[in-house]
C-alpha positions in Angstrom: 3.3 25.0 48.7 4.2 27.5 46.0 7.1 25.2 45.2 4.4 22.2 45.2 2.3 24.4 43.1 4.8 24.9 40.7 6.3 21.3 40.1 2.6 20.5 39.3 2.4 23.5 36.7 5.9 21.8 35.2 3.9 18.4 35.4 1.4 19.3 33.5 2.8 21.2 31.2 5.5 18.4 30.3 2.7 15.8 29.9 0.8 18.5 26.9 4.2 17.9 25.6 4.6 14.8 25.0 1.0 14.6 23.3 1.8 17.3 21.2 4.9 15.0 20.1 2.8 12.4 19.9 0.7 14.9 17.4 2.9 15.8 16.0 3.9 12.4 14.6 1.3 11.3 13.4 2.1 13.7 10.7 5.2 11.9 9.3 5.0 9.0 8.2 2.8 10.2 5.0 5.3 13.4 4.4 8.4 11.6 4.8 7.0 8.8 2.4 6.0 11.7 -0.1 9.4 13.5 0.5 11.0 10.1 0.5 9.3 9.2 -3.4 10.7 12.7 -4.5 14.2 12.5 -3.2 15.0 9.7 -2.4 15.1 8.8 1.6 18.4 9.7 2.6 18.7 13.5 0.6 15.2 13.7 2.3 16.2 12.4 5.9 19.4 15.8 5.5 16.6 18.1 4.1 14.5 16.7 6.7 17.0 17.8 9.6 18.6 20.0 8.2 15.2 22.4 8.5 15.2 20.9 12.3 19.3 21.3 13.3 18.4 24.7 11.5 16.0 26.0 14.8 17.8 24.1 16.4 21.2 26.1 16.2 19.4 29.4 15.8 17.4 28.7 19.4 21.2 28.2 20.9 22.7 31.5 19.0 20.1 33.4 20.6 20.2 31.8 24.1 23.4 32.6 25.6 21.2 30.9 28.4 20.9 27.4 26.7 24.4 27.7 26.3 25.7 27.7 29.3 23.5 25.5 30.7 24.2 22.6 27.7 28.1 23.0 28.2 27.1 21.7 32.2 25.9 18.8 31.4 27.7 15.8 32.1 29.7 14.1 29.0 28.6 11.0 29.6 25.1 12.2 29.9 25.7 13.9 26.1 27.3 11.0 25.3 24.8 8.5 26.5 21.5 9.7 25.4 23.0 11.5 22.0 23.9 7.8 20.1 20.9 6.7 20.5 19.1 9.8 19.9 21.7 9.4 16.3 21.2 5.9 16.0 17.7 6.1 15.6 17.7 8.6 13.4 19.9 6.7 11.4 18.4 3.4 11.4 15.1 4.6 10.9 15.5 6.2 7.2 18.3 3.4 6.2 15.5 1.1 7.5 13.1 2.7 4.9 15.3 2.8 1.8 16.7 -0.2 1.7 13.3 -2.1 1.7 12.3 -3.8 -1.3 8.9 -3.1 -1.7 5.9 -1.0 -0.6 4.8 -4.4 1.6 8.5 -4.4 3.4 8.2 -0.9 4.3 4.8 -1.7 5.8 6.3 -4.6 8.1 9.6 -2.2 8.3 7.2 0.0 10.7 5.8 -2.2 12.4 9.1 -3.1 13.9 10.2 0.7 14.5 6.4 0.8 16.0 7.7 -1.3 18.5 9.7 1.7 20.5 6.9 2.4 22.8 6.4 -1.5 23.9 10.3 -1.1 24.3 10.6 1.4 26.7 7.9 0.8 28.8 10.0 -2.8 29.2 13.0 -1.3 29.6 11.8 1.3 32.1 11.4 -1.4 34.6 15.6 -1.9 34.3 16.7 1.8 33.9 14.2 3.3 36.0 13.8 0.5 38.4 10.0 1.0 38.3 7.4 -2.0 39.2 5.0 -3.5 37.5 2.0 -6.1 37.4 1.1 -9.5 35.5 -1.1 -6.9 33.8 2.0 -5.9 31.7 1.8 -8.9 29.7 -1.5 -9.4 28.3 -1.5 -5.3 28.0 2.1 -5.7 26.1 0.4 -8.8 23.7 -2.5 -6.2 22.6 -0.7 -3.0 21.9 1.1 -5.4 19.6 -1.8 -6.9 18.2 -3.5 -3.1 18.3 0.0 -2.4 16.5 -0.1 -4.9 13.4 -3.8 -4.4 12.7 -2.8 -0.6 12.1 0.1 -1.1 10.1 -1.5 -3.9 8.2 -5.3 -2.4 7.7 -6.1 -5.8 6.0 -3.0 -6.2 4.0 -2.0 -9.1 3.3 0.4 -9.4 6.2 1.3 -12.0 8.3 3.7 -12.8 11.0 4.6 -15.5 8.3 5.3 -13.2 5.8 7.8 -11.4 7.9 9.6 -14.5 9.2 10.0 -15.4 5.6 11.9 -11.5 4.5 13.4 -12.0 7.2 15.7 -13.8 5.5 15.7 -12.2 2.0 16.1 -9.0 3.4 17.9 -9.2 7.3 19.5 -6.3 7.0 16.6 -3.6 6.2 14.4 -5.6 9.5 17.5 -5.7 12.1 17.7 -2.2 11.6 14.0 -1.4 12.0 13.9 -3.1 15.1 17.4 -0.8 15.6 15.3 2.4 15.4 12.8 0.9 18.2 15.0 -0.2 20.3 17.5 3.6 19.7 14.2 5.5 20.6 13.6 3.4 23.7 16.6 3.7 25.5 16.7 6.9 24.6 13.5 8.1 26.3 14.2 6.3 29.6 17.6 7.8 29.1 16.8 11.5 29.5 13.9 10.3 31.7 16.8 8.8 34.1 19.2 11.3 34.2 17.0 14.8 34.2 19.2 16.2 36.5 18.4 20.3 35.4 15.3 19.9 33.7 15.5 23.5 32.9 17.2 22.5 29.2 17.3 18.9 27.3 19.7 18.2 25.0 17.5 18.3 21.6 18.7 21.6 20.2 21.8 19.9 20.7 21.5 16.6 19.0 19.4 18.3 15.6 22.5 19.4 14.8 24.3 17.1 14.7 22.5 14.2 13.2 21.4 16.7 10.2 25.2 17.0 9.4 25.5 13.1 9.5 22.4 13.0 7.5 24.1 15.0 5.5 27.7 13.3 4.9 25.5 10.0 4.4 24.1 11.5 1.1 26.0 12.9 -0.5 27.7 9.9 -0.1 25.1 7.8 -1.5 24.8 9.7 -4.3 21.1 9.5 -4.9 19.1 10.6 -7.4 17.1 13.5 -7.1 14.3 16.5 -8.1 14.3 18.9 -5.7 10.6 20.9 -6.9 8.6 23.3 -4.7 6.1 20.7 -3.6 9.1 18.5 -2.2 10.6 22.5 -0.5 7.5 23.0 1.0 7.2 19.1 2.7 10.6 18.8 3.5 10.4 22.7 5.0 7.2 21.2 6.7 8.2 18.0 8.0 11.6 20.1 9.7 9.2 22.6 11.4 6.9 20.0 12.7 9.9 17.3 13.9 11.8 19.8 16.0 8.3 20.6 18.0 8.1 16.7 18.1 11.2 15.8 19.4 11.4 19.0 21.6 8.4 18.4 22.8 9.0 14.8 23.5 11.7 15.9 25.6 10.6 17.7 27.7 8.2 15.1 28.3 10.2 12.9 29.5 12.2 15.2 31.1 9.5 17.0 33.6 5.7 15.1 32.3 4.0 11.9 33.3 6.5 9.4 32.2 4.2 6.6 31.8 0.8 8.2 30.7 2.9 9.7 27.5 4.5 6.2 27.2 1.5 4.8 27.7 -0.5 7.5 24.7 2.5 6.6 22.9 1.4 3.5 21.6 -2.1 5.1 19.4 1.0 6.7 17.6 0.3 4.3 14.5 -3.0 5.1 14.5 -2.8 8.7 14.2 -0.1 8.2 11.9 -2.0 5.8 9.5 -5.5 8.4 9.3 -3.0 11.3 8.5 -1.4 8.8 6.0 -5.0 7.5 4.7 -6.3 11.2 4.1 -3.0 12.4 2.4 -1.9 9.7 0.1 -5.7 8.8 -0.4 -5.5 5.6 1.1 -9.0 3.9 2.3 -9.0 3.2 5.5 -9.9 -0.5 6.6 -11.8 -2.0 8.8 -8.6 -3.2 11.0 -8.2 -0.1 11.6 -10.6 0.9 13.7 -10.3 -2.2 15.7 -6.7 -1.5 16.1 -7.6 1.5 17.8 -9.7 -0.3 20.4 -7.0 -3.2 21.2 -4.1 -0.1 21.0 -6.1 2.0 23.2 -7.6 -1.2 25.5 -3.4 -2.2 25.4 -2.2 0.7 26.7 -4.5 1.0 29.9 -3.3 -2.2 30.7 0.1 -1.3 30.1 -0.1 2.0 32.0 -1.1 0.3 35.6 0.6 -2.3 35.7 3.5 0.0 35.5 1.6 2.5 38.9 0.0 5.0 36.9 -1.5 6.1 40.2 1.8 6.4 41.5 3.0 8.3 39.3 -0.8 10.7 38.1 0.4 12.0 41.9 4.1 13.1 41.1 5.9 10.6 42.9 8.5 8.1 41.2 
């Protein structure tokens, strides 16, 4: 009985951690855009992940138990999760940096926010989950909601996306790589959660920071640090660490399907925060998109056995 109660509590806390990650990620677009405009995308990314990586290193240095647990994780798990984790960070910031206009940034973001849908779809293969036919309309509605939220009435259409793909295929390809990479990471983290007490974020973030610093130095982008950029990079780096640590915990111990379905709301929350921070007036498309996202999330959740997952059974 005690073990069952402990498992239920761990599952509940893991699920809450997933919601925390979603809220934290909702602040990143506005701050990342503001910081990138001041420093350039790669320098901004290097600064943000230097803060996240430093926090992770401090946690590792202060806990011999964490280091011991990390040393016991199989190498294939470290590589298998580490490659998509690092690929996501690099691909996303490069995609934003290579976008030639704000409209292209919006469209690249649209591709990046395919990751919740891909996470659900890939769970059918990687985690051997089963789905009903409701997954099809759920996925389509979620994609439609993401489209409405991210466009916010801007002149963006599938025709314009296809037209721009031929003009800047690398940026769009990297946006899709980012979405696929994070979906793969989330599923593999769940599949290989043999030791649920310790995730690998504290190891991956410092590696990501070093990699981005090297890329930033090699690109030689112009930048000018200021008090504002330092504060934004510091805050975003801290929030980023909390978000990734919380998401990793959720993928290992929480209600996987519920949290993944809730992650469909990330672009909506992100747009709301961006509208407030960047002083952009939201449109009716935002609120319509929110409703479509919620409906699509519920259908996707139900299609892969949400009731079974909520009860604690895999």
